[in-house]
C-alpha positions, 0 to 999 in steps of 0.5 A: 804601518805607522809614516813620519811625515815633516816639513820641507826645509823652506818651511824652516827659512820662512818661519825665520824670515817671518818672526825673527824681524817680529822678534827684533821689533819687540825686543827694540820696542822693550829697549827703546821704547817711549813709556806705554809700550815697555811699562804694558809688556814687562820684563816677562812678558818680553821674556815669555814672547822671546821664548815662545818665538825662539821655541816656535823656530826651533821646532820648526827647523827640527820639522825641516831638518827631518829630526821630530815629525810634524805629524806621524800616519799610521795605516791599518793593514789587513792583518790588524783589520781583520783581527778587529773583525774577528773580536767585534 
């Protein structure tokens, strides 16, 4: 027997509330940053960070809305346990 476990909806909101301001701050520093902040990050670094943050929000929302299981629990029933005991 398998059981799919999903995240509660508040986790989607919580993740969004934390990650969106972080992404906006990173974007602000990249666009208007002075010297070292922009040079160290670079365009490729900015795109990678943006991709990771956006994907993490999307995956969290998929798990919170019940489209993607957070994890799957597999339980063995008595028949499967008996068959494994007979084989061993």
